[in-house]
C-alpha positions, 0 to 999 in steps of 0.5 A, spaced: 078 691 806 074 697 802 070 695 796 066 700 792 060 699 789 054 703 787 048 699 786 049 693 791 046 695 799 047 689 804 047 691 811 052 692 817 054 686 820 053 681 813 056 675 813 059 675 806 064 670 802 069 674 798 072 671 792 079 674 790 083 672 784 090 672 782 095 669 777 098 665 783 091 663 787 084 663 788 081 666 795 074 664 798 074 668 804 068 669 809 067 675 812 063 679 815 060 686 813 063 692 819 061 699 814 056 700 809 054 707 805 053 710 799 060 708 796 061 702 798 062 697 804 067 695 809 069 688 810 073 684 816 076 677 815 073 672 819 080 669 819 087 671 818 089 672 811 097 671 812 098 669 804 094 673 801 097 679 805 104 677 804 102 677 796 099 684 797 105 686 800 108 683 795 104 686 788 105 693 791 112 694 793 115 698 787 119 695 782 127 697 783 129 703 778 134 700 774 140 704 771 140 706 764 146 703 760 
């Protein structure tokens, strides 16, 4: 997962806890910073998050087109 940030500098190799909130649920996910740059950082979840993955897929699938009347 890539997180954009402008001010926060977190070194590569730092353990962080991500808080992700949706309308359905909240997650606290232990993660590791694997990339740190001037515009953001990349993190890797320490444990798989299958429920979050399913939700992300469901939220990014375009709604079906409906024909007009």
